[in-house]
N, C-alpha and C positions, 0 to 999 in steps of 0.2 A: 481350604482347598475345594476346588470344584471338580467333581467326578462325573463324566459323561458316560452313560450306559446305553448301548444300542438295545432297544427293547421291542418286543413283539408280544402282545398279550400279557404284559407285566413281567415277562421273563427275558433273560439275556438272549438277544437274537443271534443265531448261528453265524451270520455274516454281517459285519458292520455296515456294508453298503446297501443291504436289503432291508434294513430296519425301517419301519414306517415312522418311528419316533425315537428320539433320544430323551432320556430322563437325566436332567442335570441335578445332581445332589450337591447341596451346600453342606460343608462339614466344618467342624471346629473341635479341637481337642479330641480327635478320634471318635466323634459322634456325628450323626446326621442331624443337621439343624433345619433342613427344608429341602424341597425338591420341586421341580417344574418340568412338564413335558413339552417338547418342541418337535413339530413335524419337520422331517428332513427336507432339504432342498432338492433331493434326488441323488442319483448315483452317477453323476457326471464325474469323470476322472479329476481328482484334485479338489473337488468342491467341499467334501465333508471335512477334511483337515482344516481348510481355511475357515469354514463356517463354525466349527467347534472352537477354533482359536478366537474367533470374534465373540463367541459366547464365554470366553475366558476359562475354558476347560484346562485343567492341569493334567488330568488322567482320562484316558478313554478305555472302556472295558467292553469287550465283545467276544462272541464265540470264536470268530476268526477274521482274518483279513490277509490280503496279499502283501508281498514284500515291498512293492512300490508305495502302497498306502502307509506301511510302517515307516518308510523313509520320509514321507511327507509329514507324518505326525512328529517324528523325531526332529525334523527341520523346524517345525513350529513350536518345539519345546514341550510337546505333550507326550507324557508317558503312555505306552501301549501295554495293555494287559489283555491277552487273548487265551483261548482254550478254556473259557469259563462258561458255565451254564447254571441255570436256576433262577429263582425270583430275584429281580434287580436289587431290591432293598437288602435282602440277605447277603447277596454277593458283595455289596458295598460295605455292609457291616463286617463281613469277614476280611475284606481288604483293609479296612481301617484298623482291625484288631491284629492284623498280621497273620491271620490263619487261612487266607485264601490260597488254595492250591490250583495252579493252572495246568491244563493239559495241552494237547496238540490243537492247532488251529482247526476248527470244525467246518471251515468254509471250502476246503478242498484245494486252496492255493498252497503253493510251497512257500513257507515262511522262513524267516531268519532263525538262527539258532538262539537258544537261551530262554525259551518259553516253557518247554515241557518240564513239569515238576517244579516250576518257579513258585516260590512262596514269598509273599509280600508282608 
């Protein structure tokens, strides 16, 4: 599985579209096997879901995003995990172990239901 995390200074960025980089984590058997950082192509509407699909991401993790972005990721077959904060590697480890607790979207957009208190 490939997990894309919106990062800023090594931590999960509060808004997926404002992240200067995405860290793509390669995983196998619920463990991180590698990672690489990728500079974003910018915050043009619809660009990030397409770009992350091209990078073969299965999951995107961010502090928050708007409902239109969530729809685009869903259409691309990419699972959205928002309301997350902390160091990117620790967040991915928690996601893989099933202990990641998500909160409300931190970007100020109104998001769809189903994220608050979500555990993976």
